[in-house]
PyMOL commands that place a pseudoatom at each C-alpha (Angstrom):
pseudoatom trace, name=CA, resn=MET, resi=1, chain=A, elem=C, hetatm=0, pos=[9.131, -34.626, 46.137]
pseudoatom trace, name=CA, resn=PRO, resi=2, chain=A, elem=C, hetatm=0, pos=[12.050, -32.166, 46.248]
pseudoatom trace, name=CA, resn=SER, resi=3, chain=A, elem=C, hetatm=0, pos=[12.853, -30.481, 49.498]
pseudoatom trace, name=CA, resn=LEU, resi=4, chain=A, elem=C, hetatm=0, pos=[12.134, -26.791, 49.942]
pseudoatom trace, name=CA, resn=PRO, resi=5, chain=A, elem=C, hetatm=0, pos=[15.773, -25.723, 49.608]
pseudoatom trace, name=CA, resn=THR, resi=6, chain=A, elem=C, hetatm=0, pos=[16.018, -27.575, 46.259]
pseudoatom trace, name=CA, resn=VAL, resi=7, chain=A, elem=C, hetatm=0, pos=[12.861, -25.887, 44.976]
pseudoatom trace, name=CA, resn=SER, resi=8, chain=A, elem=C, hetatm=0, pos=[14.092, -22.506, 46.188]
pseudoatom trace, name=CA, resn=LYS, resi=9, chain=A, elem=C, hetatm=0, pos=[17.461, -23.066, 44.536]
pseudoatom trace, name=CA, resn=ARG, resi=10, chain=A, elem=C, hetatm=0, pos=[15.804, -24.021, 41.221]
pseudoatom trace, name=CA, resn=PHE, resi=11, chain=A, elem=C, hetatm=0, pos=[13.533, -20.987, 41.414]
pseudoatom trace, name=CA, resn=PHE, resi=12, chain=A, elem=C, hetatm=0, pos=[16.495, -18.705, 42.119]
pseudoatom trace, name=CA, resn=VAL, resi=13, chain=A, elem=C, hetatm=0, pos=[18.513, -20.159, 39.229]
pseudoatom trace, name=CA, resn=SER, resi=14, chain=A, elem=C, hetatm=0, pos=[15.501, -19.811, 36.906]
pseudoatom trace, name=CA, resn=LEU, resi=15, chain=A, elem=C, hetatm=0, pos=[15.007, -16.234, 38.004]
pseudoatom trace, name=CA, resn=VAL, resi=16, chain=A, elem=C, hetatm=0, pos=[18.661, -15.375, 37.406]
pseudoatom trace, name=CA, resn=VAL, resi=17, chain=A, elem=C, hetatm=0, pos=[18.487, -16.929, 33.932]
pseudoatom trace, name=CA, resn=LEU, resi=18, chain=A, elem=C, hetatm=0, pos=[15.170, -15.321, 32.931]
pseudoatom trace, name=CA, resn=LEU, resi=19, chain=A, elem=C, hetatm=0, pos=[15.595, -11.880, 34.498]
pseudoatom trace, name=CA, resn=PRO, resi=20, chain=A, elem=C, hetatm=0, pos=[17.960, -10.515, 31.833]
pseudoatom trace, name=CA, resn=ALA, resi=21, chain=A, elem=C, hetatm=0, pos=[15.533, -11.664, 29.138]
pseudoatom trace, name=CA, resn=LEU, resi=22, chain=A, elem=C, hetatm=0, pos=[12.645, -9.928, 30.885]
pseudoatom trace, name=CA, resn=ILE, resi=23, chain=A, elem=C, hetatm=0, pos=[14.643, -6.752, 31.413]
pseudoatom trace, name=CA, resn=SER, resi=24, chain=A, elem=C, hetatm=0, pos=[15.694, -6.600, 27.759]
pseudoatom trace, name=CA, resn=CYS, resi=25, chain=A, elem=C, hetatm=0, pos=[12.148, -6.590, 26.384]
pseudoatom trace, name=CA, resn=THR, resi=26, chain=A, elem=C, hetatm=0, pos=[12.838, -3.377, 24.550]
pseudoatom trace, name=CA, resn=GLY, resi=27, chain=A, elem=C, hetatm=0, pos=[14.158, -5.124, 21.464]
pseudoatom trace, name=CA, resn=SER, resi=28, chain=A, elem=C, hetatm=0, pos=[16.533, -3.317, 19.190]
pseudoatom trace, name=CA, resn=THR, resi=29, chain=A, elem=C, hetatm=0, pos=[15.553, -0.023, 17.626]
pseudoatom trace, name=CA, resn=PRO, resi=30, chain=A, elem=C, hetatm=0, pos=[14.246, -0.856, 14.159]
pseudoatom trace, name=CA, resn=VAL, resi=31, chain=A, elem=C, hetatm=0, pos=[16.318, 0.344, 11.239]
pseudoatom trace, name=CA, resn=ALA, resi=32, chain=A, elem=C, hetatm=0, pos=[13.436, 0.029, 8.810]
pseudoatom trace, name=CA, resn=GLY, resi=33, chain=A, elem=C, hetatm=0, pos=[10.413, 2.205, 9.252]
pseudoatom trace, name=CA, resn=GLY, resi=34, chain=A, elem=C, hetatm=0, pos=[9.452, 5.652, 8.265]
pseudoatom trace, name=CA, resn=VAL, resi=35, chain=A, elem=C, hetatm=0, pos=[7.749, 6.624, 5.050]
pseudoatom trace, name=CA, resn=ARG, resi=36, chain=A, elem=C, hetatm=0, pos=[8.050, 4.553, 1.870]
pseudoatom trace, name=CA, resn=ASP, resi=37, chain=A, elem=C, hetatm=0, pos=[6.255, 5.486, -1.329]
pseudoatom trace, name=CA, resn=GLY, resi=38, chain=A, elem=C, hetatm=0, pos=[4.090, 8.032, 0.477]
pseudoatom trace, name=CA, resn=ASP, resi=39, chain=A, elem=C, hetatm=0, pos=[2.891, 5.727, 3.268]
pseudoatom trace, name=CA, resn=LEU, resi=40, chain=A, elem=C, hetatm=0, pos=[4.079, 3.911, 6.367]
pseudoatom trace, name=CA, resn=LEU, resi=41, chain=A, elem=C, hetatm=0, pos=[5.133, 0.274, 6.223]
pseudoatom trace, name=CA, resn=PRO, resi=42, chain=A, elem=C, hetatm=0, pos=[2.626, -2.567, 6.341]
pseudoatom trace, name=CA, resn=CYS, resi=43, chain=A, elem=C, hetatm=0, pos=[2.705, -5.011, 9.240]
pseudoatom trace, name=CA, resn=PRO, resi=44, chain=A, elem=C, hetatm=0, pos=[4.693, -8.235, 9.449]
pseudoatom trace, name=CA, resn=ASP, resi=45, chain=A, elem=C, hetatm=0, pos=[2.800, -11.531, 9.660]
pseudoatom trace, name=CA, resn=THR, resi=46, chain=A, elem=C, hetatm=0, pos=[2.611, -11.423, 13.463]
pseudoatom trace, name=CA, resn=PRO, resi=47, chain=A, elem=C, hetatm=0, pos=[-0.535, -10.204, 15.284]
pseudoatom trace, name=CA, resn=ASN, resi=48, chain=A, elem=C, hetatm=0, pos=[1.222, -7.379, 17.108]
pseudoatom trace, name=CA, resn=CYS, resi=49, chain=A, elem=C, hetatm=0, pos=[0.849, -4.494, 14.669]
pseudoatom trace, name=CA, resn=VAL, resi=50, chain=A, elem=C, hetatm=0, pos=[-1.732, -2.218, 13.060]
pseudoatom trace, name=CA, resn=SER, resi=51, chain=A, elem=C, hetatm=0, pos=[-1.149, 0.089, 10.116]
pseudoatom trace, name=CA, resn=THR, resi=52, chain=A, elem=C, hetatm=0, pos=[-3.012, 2.325, 7.711]
pseudoatom trace, name=CA, resn=ALA, resi=53, chain=A, elem=C, hetatm=0, pos=[-0.821, 0.810, 4.975]
pseudoatom trace, name=CA, resn=GLU, resi=54, chain=A, elem=C, hetatm=0, pos=[-2.466, -2.575, 5.483]
pseudoatom trace, name=CA, resn=SER, resi=55, chain=A, elem=C, hetatm=0, pos=[-5.098, -4.218, 3.332]
pseudoatom trace, name=CA, resn=ARG, resi=56, chain=A, elem=C, hetatm=0, pos=[-5.360, -7.307, 5.569]
pseudoatom trace, name=CA, resn=GLU, resi=57, chain=A, elem=C, hetatm=0, pos=[-8.345, -6.698, 7.854]
pseudoatom trace, name=CA, resn=LYS, resi=58, chain=A, elem=C, hetatm=0, pos=[-6.797, -7.921, 11.106]
pseudoatom trace, name=CA, resn=TYR, resi=59, chain=A, elem=C, hetatm=0, pos=[-3.916, -5.425, 10.740]
pseudoatom trace, name=CA, resn=SER, resi=60, chain=A, elem=C, hetatm=0, pos=[-5.758, -2.622, 8.980]
pseudoatom trace, name=CA, resn=ILE, resi=61, chain=A, elem=C, hetatm=0, pos=[-6.770, 0.717, 10.468]
pseudoatom trace, name=CA, resn=SER, resi=62, chain=A, elem=C, hetatm=0, pos=[-8.140, 3.734, 8.659]
pseudoatom trace, name=CA, resn=PRO, resi=63, chain=A, elem=C, hetatm=0, pos=[-6.224, 7.011, 8.484]
pseudoatom trace, name=CA, resn=LEU, resi=64, chain=A, elem=C, hetatm=0, pos=[-7.386, 10.023, 10.446]
pseudoatom trace, name=CA, resn=THR, resi=65, chain=A, elem=C, hetatm=0, pos=[-8.449, 13.248, 8.786]
pseudoatom trace, name=CA, resn=TYR, resi=66, chain=A, elem=C, hetatm=0, pos=[-8.070, 16.766, 10.131]
pseudoatom trace, name=CA, resn=ARG, resi=67, chain=A, elem=C, hetatm=0, pos=[-9.576, 20.179, 9.426]
pseudoatom trace, name=CA, resn=GLY, resi=68, chain=A, elem=C, hetatm=0, pos=[-6.952, 22.753, 10.404]
pseudoatom trace, name=CA, resn=THR, resi=69, chain=A, elem=C, hetatm=0, pos=[-3.399, 23.038, 9.163]
pseudoatom trace, name=CA, resn=ARG, resi=70, chain=A, elem=C, hetatm=0, pos=[-0.919, 20.215, 9.052]
pseudoatom trace, name=CA, resn=GLU, resi=71, chain=A, elem=C, hetatm=0, pos=[1.153, 21.976, 11.729]
pseudoatom trace, name=CA, resn=GLN, resi=72, chain=A, elem=C, hetatm=0, pos=[-1.877, 22.223, 14.027]
pseudoatom trace, name=CA, resn=ALA, resi=73, chain=A, elem=C, hetatm=0, pos=[-2.583, 18.511, 13.573]
pseudoatom trace, name=CA, resn=ILE, resi=74, chain=A, elem=C, hetatm=0, pos=[1.044, 17.606, 14.352]
pseudoatom trace, name=CA, resn=SER, resi=75, chain=A, elem=C, hetatm=0, pos=[0.993, 19.765, 17.455]
pseudoatom trace, name=CA, resn=GLU, resi=76, chain=A, elem=C, hetatm=0, pos=[-2.254, 18.177, 18.668]
pseudoatom trace, name=CA, resn=LEU, resi=77, chain=A, elem=C, hetatm=0, pos=[-0.955, 14.653, 18.037]
pseudoatom trace, name=CA, resn=LYS, resi=78, chain=A, elem=C, hetatm=0, pos=[2.203, 15.409, 20.008]
pseudoatom trace, name=CA, resn=ILE, resi=79, chain=A, elem=C, hetatm=0, pos=[0.149, 16.634, 22.964]
pseudoatom trace, name=CA, resn=ILE, resi=80, chain=A, elem=C, hetatm=0, pos=[-2.145, 13.583, 22.877]
pseudoatom trace, name=CA, resn=VAL, resi=81, chain=A, elem=C, hetatm=0, pos=[0.628, 11.001, 22.669]
pseudoatom trace, name=CA, resn=GLU, resi=82, chain=A, elem=C, hetatm=0, pos=[2.905, 12.699, 25.182]
pseudoatom trace, name=CA, resn=GLU, resi=83, chain=A, elem=C, hetatm=0, pos=[0.062, 12.751, 27.727]
pseudoatom trace, name=CA, resn=MET, resi=84, chain=A, elem=C, hetatm=0, pos=[-0.026, 8.967, 27.510]
pseudoatom trace, name=CA, resn=THR, resi=85, chain=A, elem=C, hetatm=0, pos=[2.198, 7.192, 30.013]
pseudoatom trace, name=CA, resn=ASP, resi=86, chain=A, elem=C, hetatm=0, pos=[5.662, 6.000, 29.055]
pseudoatom trace, name=CA, resn=THR, resi=87, chain=A, elem=C, hetatm=0, pos=[5.943, 7.512, 25.584]
pseudoatom trace, name=CA, resn=LYS, resi=88, chain=A, elem=C, hetatm=0, pos=[9.046, 9.181, 24.221]
pseudoatom trace, name=CA, resn=LEU, resi=89, chain=A, elem=C, hetatm=0, pos=[9.322, 11.042, 20.930]
pseudoatom trace, name=CA, resn=HIS, resi=90, chain=A, elem=C, hetatm=0, pos=[12.171, 9.249, 19.179]
pseudoatom trace, name=CA, resn=GLN, resi=91, chain=A, elem=C, hetatm=0, pos=[12.215, 11.127, 15.880]
pseudoatom trace, name=CA, resn=GLU, resi=92, chain=A, elem=C, hetatm=0, pos=[10.484, 14.062, 14.239]
pseudoatom trace, name=CA, resn=ARG, resi=93, chain=A, elem=C, hetatm=0, pos=[11.022, 15.252, 10.705]
pseudoatom trace, name=CA, resn=GLU, resi=94, chain=A, elem=C, hetatm=0, pos=[8.875, 16.899, 8.052]
pseudoatom trace, name=CA, resn=GLY, resi=95, chain=A, elem=C, hetatm=0, pos=[5.385, 15.462, 8.592]
pseudoatom trace, name=CA, resn=TYR, resi=96, chain=A, elem=C, hetatm=0, pos=[6.699, 12.321, 10.340]
pseudoatom trace, name=CA, resn=LEU, resi=97, chain=A, elem=C, hetatm=0, pos=[6.577, 11.450, 14.048]
pseudoatom trace, name=CA, resn=TRP, resi=98, chain=A, elem=C, hetatm=0, pos=[7.965, 8.338, 15.740]
pseudoatom trace, name=CA, resn=TRP, resi=99, chain=A, elem=C, hetatm=0, pos=[7.415, 7.500, 19.398]
pseudoatom trace, name=CA, resn=GLU, resi=100, chain=A, elem=C, hetatm=0, pos=[8.644, 4.649, 21.537]
pseudoatom trace, name=CA, resn=CYS, resi=101, chain=A, elem=C, hetatm=0, pos=[5.868, 3.441, 23.832]
pseudoatom trace, name=CA, resn=ARG, resi=102, chain=A, elem=C, hetatm=0, pos=[6.918, 1.335, 26.818]
pseudoatom trace, name=CA, resn=SER, resi=103, chain=A, elem=C, hetatm=0, pos=[4.627, -1.089, 28.667]
pseudoatom trace, name=CA, resn=LYS, resi=104, chain=A, elem=C, hetatm=0, pos=[4.303, -0.620, 32.410]
pseudoatom trace, name=CA, resn=ILE, resi=105, chain=A, elem=C, hetatm=0, pos=[5.047, -4.109, 33.706]
pseudoatom trace, name=CA, resn=PHE, resi=106, chain=A, elem=C, hetatm=0, pos=[7.827, -5.612, 31.584]
pseudoatom trace, name=CA, resn=GLY, resi=107, chain=A, elem=C, hetatm=0, pos=[8.954, -2.540, 29.660]
pseudoatom trace, name=CA, resn=PHE, resi=108, chain=A, elem=C, hetatm=0, pos=[8.148, -3.913, 26.198]
pseudoatom trace, name=CA, resn=VAL, resi=109, chain=A, elem=C, hetatm=0, pos=[8.665, -1.236, 23.545]
pseudoatom trace, name=CA, resn=ASP, resi=110, chain=A, elem=C, hetatm=0, pos=[6.249, -0.584, 20.711]
pseudoatom trace, name=CA, resn=ASP, resi=111, chain=A, elem=C, hetatm=0, pos=[6.960, 1.830, 17.869]
pseudoatom trace, name=CA, resn=LEU, resi=112, chain=A, elem=C, hetatm=0, pos=[4.220, 4.324, 17.067]
pseudoatom trace, name=CA, resn=GLU, resi=113, chain=A, elem=C, hetatm=0, pos=[4.624, 6.193, 13.789]
pseudoatom trace, name=CA, resn=MET, resi=114, chain=A, elem=C, hetatm=0, pos=[2.520, 8.882, 12.159]
pseudoatom trace, name=CA, resn=TYR, resi=115, chain=A, elem=C, hetatm=0, pos=[2.862, 10.526, 8.794]
pseudoatom trace, name=CA, resn=LEU, resi=116, chain=A, elem=C, hetatm=0, pos=[0.981, 13.558, 7.520]
pseudoatom trace, name=CA, resn=PRO, resi=117, chain=A, elem=C, hetatm=0, pos=[1.483, 14.052, 3.774]
pseudoatom trace, name=CA, resn=VAL, resi=118, chain=A, elem=C, hetatm=0, pos=[1.537, 17.615, 2.461]
pseudoatom trace, name=CA, resn=GLN, resi=119, chain=A, elem=C, hetatm=0, pos=[-0.986, 17.036, -0.335]
pseudoatom trace, name=CA, resn=GLN, resi=120, chain=A, elem=C, hetatm=0, pos=[-3.978, 15.881, 1.731]
pseudoatom trace, name=CA, resn=PRO, resi=121, chain=A, elem=C, hetatm=0, pos=[-5.362, 16.228, 5.286]
pseudoatom trace, name=CA, resn=LEU, resi=122, chain=A, elem=C, hetatm=0, pos=[-4.644, 12.626, 6.284]
pseudoatom trace, name=CA, resn=ILE, resi=123, chain=A, elem=C, hetatm=0, pos=[-2.771, 11.078, 9.186]
pseudoatom trace, name=CA, resn=TYR, resi=124, chain=A, elem=C, hetatm=0, pos=[-1.283, 7.673, 8.442]
pseudoatom trace, name=CA, resn=ILE, resi=125, chain=A, elem=C, hetatm=0, pos=[-0.577, 5.615, 11.571]
pseudoatom trace, name=CA, resn=ARG, resi=126, chain=A, elem=C, hetatm=0, pos=[1.410, 2.473, 12.363]
pseudoatom trace, name=CA, resn=SER, resi=127, chain=A, elem=C, hetatm=0, pos=[1.870, 0.915, 15.796]
pseudoatom trace, name=CA, resn=ALA, resi=128, chain=A, elem=C, hetatm=0, pos=[3.956, -2.247, 16.123]
pseudoatom trace, name=CA, resn=SER, resi=129, chain=A, elem=C, hetatm=0, pos=[5.621, -4.306, 18.834]
pseudoatom trace, name=CA, resn=ARG, resi=130, chain=A, elem=C, hetatm=0, pos=[9.369, -4.786, 18.568]
pseudoatom trace, name=CA, resn=VAL, resi=131, chain=A, elem=C, hetatm=0, pos=[9.464, -8.196, 20.218]
pseudoatom trace, name=CA, resn=GLY, resi=132, chain=A, elem=C, hetatm=0, pos=[7.111, -11.084, 20.777]
pseudoatom trace, name=CA, resn=TYR, resi=133, chain=A, elem=C, hetatm=0, pos=[4.354, -12.595, 18.759]
pseudoatom trace, name=CA, resn=SER, resi=134, chain=A, elem=C, hetatm=0, pos=[1.053, -11.290, 20.106]
pseudoatom trace, name=CA, resn=ASP, resi=135, chain=A, elem=C, hetatm=0, pos=[0.390, -7.958, 21.754]
pseudoatom trace, name=CA, resn=PHE, resi=136, chain=A, elem=C, hetatm=0, pos=[-3.106, -8.891, 23.050]
pseudoatom trace, name=CA, resn=GLY, resi=137, chain=A, elem=C, hetatm=0, pos=[-4.536, -5.957, 21.089]
pseudoatom trace, name=CA, resn=VAL, resi=138, chain=A, elem=C, hetatm=0, pos=[-2.395, -3.288, 22.778]
pseudoatom trace, name=CA, resn=ASN, resi=139, chain=A, elem=C, hetatm=0, pos=[-1.357, -1.536, 19.557]
pseudoatom trace, name=CA, resn=ARG, resi=140, chain=A, elem=C, hetatm=0, pos=[-4.903, -1.336, 18.209]
pseudoatom trace, name=CA, resn=LYS, resi=141, chain=A, elem=C, hetatm=0, pos=[-6.196, -0.046, 21.565]
pseudoatom trace, name=CA, resn=ARG, resi=142, chain=A, elem=C, hetatm=0, pos=[-3.459, 2.603, 21.636]
pseudoatom trace, name=CA, resn=VAL, resi=143, chain=A, elem=C, hetatm=0, pos=[-4.334, 3.817, 18.148]
pseudoatom trace, name=CA, resn=ASP, resi=144, chain=A, elem=C, hetatm=0, pos=[-8.078, 3.781, 18.922]
pseudoatom trace, name=CA, resn=LYS, resi=145, chain=A, elem=C, hetatm=0, pos=[-7.464, 5.898, 22.025]
pseudoatom trace, name=CA, resn=ILE, resi=146, chain=A, elem=C, hetatm=0, pos=[-5.383, 8.402, 20.050]
pseudoatom trace, name=CA, resn=LYS, resi=147, chain=A, elem=C, hetatm=0, pos=[-8.021, 8.558, 17.304]
pseudoatom trace, name=CA, resn=GLN, resi=148, chain=A, elem=C, hetatm=0, pos=[-10.840, 9.162, 19.815]
pseudoatom trace, name=CA, resn=ARG, resi=149, chain=A, elem=C, hetatm=0, pos=[-8.971, 11.969, 21.533]
pseudoatom trace, name=CA, resn=PHE, resi=150, chain=A, elem=C, hetatm=0, pos=[-7.903, 13.544, 18.262]
pseudoatom trace, name=CA, resn=MET, resi=151, chain=A, elem=C, hetatm=0, pos=[-11.398, 13.461, 16.753]
pseudoatom trace, name=CA, resn=LYS, resi=152, chain=A, elem=C, hetatm=0, pos=[-12.863, 14.931, 19.949]
pseudoatom trace, name=CA, resn=ASN, resi=153, chain=A, elem=C, hetatm=0, pos=[-10.343, 17.796, 19.864]
pseudoatom trace, name=CA, resn=ASP, resi=154, chain=A, elem=C, hetatm=0, pos=[-10.768, 18.350, 16.112]
pseudoatom trace, name=CA, resn=GLU, resi=155, chain=A, elem=C, hetatm=0, pos=[-14.535, 18.944, 16.339]
for i in range(1, 155): cmd.bond("trace and resi %d" % i, "trace and resi %d" % (i + 1))
show_as sticks, trace
zoom trace
């Protein structure tokens, strides 16, 4: 059995080696994304994403609808998402919103995108993790929470 100093030394070395990896859980900012052919991108083959552009059930979510103007819906969505902890609006352009959502413990970054086409009162949504394989349902829960709050406010 190793002595305590040997165990402590191994733990310290492991911590020094793993700490940078844990700190850099943000992943690189995706180049791809945004709107393609009138919709957001589908999900990759990893269970850490949900999208309205998906036909595969485990990744699929339905778009939201709204009653007022497109501008009112965008304004309401911005309020809802910005009230959530650790979100930052990364990009906003005509009918498109992109937030970075950071997890509390390790600082993992997920990308949350919304697109509101001009022609119809729909809100397309995509939420995806930048790194890792599974998100333990975090992206779906985030989108469900946003949908619940939006529908409650849109009544």
